[in-house]
N, C-alpha and C positions, 0 to 999 in steps of 0.2 A: 503492499500499500504506498501510495505517496507519503511524504511529511506533508502535505497540503491537503489531504483530506481524509476526509474520514466518513463512519458509518452513515448511511442517509437518514436523515432528521427522521420522526414518527408525529410531529403534529399531521390533524387532520381536521378541515371544515367541519361544521356542522353539517352540512348538508352533503358533503362527499361521505360522512362516515354511516349517515343516512343509507346512500344509496350502497354502500358495501355492506351493510349490516343486512339490507335486503335483499338485493341480487346474489350474496353468496349464501344467503339459506339460514343464517346467523339468529334472525328472528323468529325462526321457524316454532317454537318454544313455545312466544308469545302467542301466537296464535292455531295453538293448540294443532290440529293434527295437519294442516296447511302445508302442503310442499312449498319451494322456494320459489318456484316458477309462479304458483298462484301468490304467493305475497307481492312479487316483483308487477305482476299483473294489475295488482288489489293498489298497489303503490302509487302505478302510473294512472290508472284511473281517477285516485286521492287528486293529484297532484292536476289534472286537467279539470278537475273540478271546483279549486281554487280561484274561484275571479278576480278576489281582492286579496289583499290581507293587511291592517291596518293596528297600531296599536304603538305603544312607548318598550324603547327599547334602550336598558342599560346594563354598560358594559363596563366593568371594573377591572385591572390592570394592578398586580399585586408583586411587585420587584423588591429586593433586599433596597431597604431603605428610600421606597418609592412604592405609594397608591396613588394612583388616578381611576377618576369615575367618569364617566362622560353619557349625558344623557341624550336620548334623538325619537324625534316622532318620526315614526314610519307611515308610508302610506305606498304600496305597490299592487298592479296588476302584472304580473307577471307573466302570463303570458303571453304579454304586447310589449312587456320590456319596459314598462313605464311605472318610476318612482319618486319620489318626494322625501328628501329626508331633511328632519330641524333639528337642530343640535340645540336645546334648552340645558337650563340649571347655571351654575357658575364656572365650567370648565373654561376653559381658552377658547372653546371651539363655540360658546355660545350664541347663537345669533348668528352661527353661520346655517347654510341653504346648500343643499342641492338635488336637484331636479334634472329628469332625464324623460324624454321623451321619441319619438318615432323619428326626430331629425336634429335633437340638441341636446346638449347638456350644459346645465349651466352650475357653475361653483359660486356662491356667495362667500366673499371674508369678509364679518362683521367689524374682525379688527383692523381692519386696513381700507374698511370699506369700497370694496374691490370686485368685482364680480367680472368673469371669467367665462367666455360664451365659447363650447367645443363643438365642430361637427360631430353626429353622433353615426358611428360605423358600426349597424348592425346591434343586435341586441344581447346581453348575457343570456345563457341558456344553463337551467340547471341540471342539464346532461350533458353538458360540456367537460365533464372529468373522464379519463383513460379507467374506467370500471374496471375494463380485466385484469391491467397493471392494479390499481390499487386493492382489489379484492384479495389479488393475491400475496401483496404485502401485509393485508388487515388479517390474513390467514394465519402468513408467515410470525408478523410481530405481534399481535395482540391478543389474547384472553377475552372475550364477553363473555359478562354475566347480567343477567336480565335479574333485578330487584326487585319486582313488580311493579303494583301503579300509585303514582300520588298526581294531586293536584296542585298543579301551577296556573298562577293566572287565571285562577278558577276552569281552568278545566283539565280534565284527565290524561297522562301522560305515561307512558312505557318510561321505566327509567333503566336504564341499560350501562352497565359501568363496562369499561375499554381498559385494558392490563398491559404495557409493555412486555412482552416475556425479554428473555435474553437481558446480557448485560452491556450496554452501548454507550456511546459517548453523551447522545441526547438521549432521554427517553420523555414518553410524554404519555399520561393516564389523566384521567378523567370522567366523567358521567354524562349522559343527555337524556334529556326528557323531552321526548319524542310524540307527539297530538297521538291519539287515540283516534281522531276519527278524520284529519286529514292529513297525518303522518307528517307533520312541517314538526321542527326543533323550536318547542318554546323555550327550552332553555337548556346551558351549555356548558361545563364548566372543565376547563382541561389545563393538566401545569404540567412544565415540563421545566423536567431538571439537567441544568449543561454547565458541566465544570465547579460542582458541588452548589449552585445556585439554583432557585428555584422561583419560579414564577407561574403564575397561576391568572389564568385569564375568565371572568364569568359574563354569558351575553345572558339575559331576562326579558322575555318579554313579557310586558303587562300592558292589561286592559287589551288583549288581542283580540281581532274581531276577525272572524272569514265571512265573504262572499257579503259584506255588505255594500251598500250601493256609494258610490266612490263620483265629489265630482269631479271630472273631469276636468276641468279648468286647472285643477290641481299641479296640473302636470304640464304648464304654461308658466314662465314666471318674466314677470317685471322688475329690473333692480334696482333699488332708491335711485330717486331721479339725481341724485348729489352725489352717486356711486359712480367710481371710474372703473371703465367697461373695456376688457381686452377681451378683442373677438380673435378665437385661432380656426376660424373655417379656411376650407383650403384654399380659397383664393387669396387670402391674405398671408401667406408669408413664401419663401424660397425654400429651396434644399435642394442639398447638393452633397457629394457623396466623393471621397477622394481616399488614394491609395497611400497616400505619406500626411505625417504630421505635420510636416511644414506646409503642407498647401493647404490644409483646413486653417493653420495658424494665420495666415494671409488672408483668408476668404471670412473668418472670422473678426479680425483686426481686432485681436489679443494672445498673449502667446499663451501655449500651450504647455502643462505639465508634462514630463517623462517619465512615469512612474517604476518603481519595481515590482515586476510581476512574479509569480508563483513561478519558479521554474520552467515547466512544459507550455506555459501561457505567453505565446507573441503577438506584434500587433498582426492586425488582419483591417482594419482602415477607421475613416472618420468621417462622421458626418455632418454636416454644418446647416442650421437652420435660422432665418432671418424672418422676421414678424416687426411689424410698428413698436413693438414695446420690448423686445427681445431678441439678445442673439444664444447661440445655444450649441456646442459642441458635443456632439456624442462618441467617444474613442474604443472601439470594438477590440477586446484580444480573447483569446481563443488556443484552444487545445486540440480541435479536433471535435471534439464529442460535448462541449461544454461553454459558456462562456463569460467575459466577466467583461463590465461597461463600465467608463470612465465618464461624467456629464460634469462640464462646465458651463452656467449662462448666467447669462446678467440678470441679476433681480434686483429691487428696491424697496425690498421685502424686509421689514425685521423681525419676521416668524421666523424662529428655526424648526429644528426637528421634532421637538418637543410635544408637536402638534398631531405628530405622526401614532397613529393609534400603536399602544404594542412597544412602543420604541423604548428603547432605555439609553441612561447618559453614559456616554464614553470618553475618558481623556484624550486628546490627540496632541503631541507636540504643539501647542501653544497657543490650543483651542478646545472648543466642547462640540464633539461629535454627537448624533445619536442611533444606538444600532439597531434592525428587527430581523428579523430570522422566522422563517416557516420551514415546511418540509419539502417547500418548492426554491425557493431563493434568501439570499440574505443581502442585506441592503445599509449604507451607511451614508449619514447627509454631513455637512457642517457647513458654514458659512464664512467666506474672508469678502467684507468693506463689502462691495457690490456686485460679488459672484456666488452663487451656491455651488457646489461640487455633491454629489451621488455616484459613489462607488455600488455596482447594482450586480451580482453574481447569480447564477441557476449552477455552479459549481458548488461541488463540497467542500466551501473552504470552511475553515475555523475560525470563530472571531478574532484571533489575533492574526490570523491571515488579512483578512479585512482592514484590521485594524494598520496594519504594517503597510497597505496599498494607500491607504489614505496618508497616515504620516508621510510617507515616501512621496505623496503629491503635494500636501502641504498649502501654501497657496497660491501659487505659482500657476 
């Protein structure tokens, strides 16, 4: 095993795990004598019957020396990829808004009074997971236990515990509370242990309602009259890809770093995007099967990575970064003056490797 790799992570999203439980037959005991195929057919039918979901979602992140809670009101029409999220409470995202419809996604940052509009390229599907691979991983890595039923947010749920087996660098254990009527995750709790530190994420729906009438105007958004509006529609930016850092730097108009990468990764290309408000450069490094990207872009925002759900603070050389990881990727964000930097990788890098990339990048 390369010194820059570790066994794959075990964190799973709630929807992925629900699908795994069903398609692998692990919930057969829950439904008596029903077979896995019958359960799979039932969950498909139930999801098709979900015309809308709305409620309040409370997300709590517990990490060493840090606890963060975010509350948001959510309304969705899943089959049409329509959603609206309004952040409430006293977190640093209070009054932020996210709205997606068939053509546009809006992100409103209340602290900056900035609204960003994006063209929507298709919707997000609940069936977008590679189920065959995930089922194989689940059967190999987790012990599943049905703990009966429990009422959550006024709804009856199946309580399913998942426990990682084996002795890996990163382990994730947790519990799902799955609605018995619509097979929708009402609550989930996952605990990840890595390098002697434990982090727990708990997501709970409150006042959840299925198939209520929804005013479709909720999926249209008009930003405040005094907000700064940034439009990232496809007609408002230019994009070029380059085979060298020097050519990309010339186009971008600012210096680019030459970071130290794990030994098997080498520079592949760099892309430069310009719009009216921002210039960004994304440099891609690959080992042939996985990638690492380093993005540098201009920003006038004072918000740092602490607003990223589940991110933890890390000390870099001369600044502070914010690190986040799950079973598919890891990322590290930091600011330097008028530029923001992001390291992103779908490779199995250790946290120390990602931090080393950031330190070798610095503020260049």
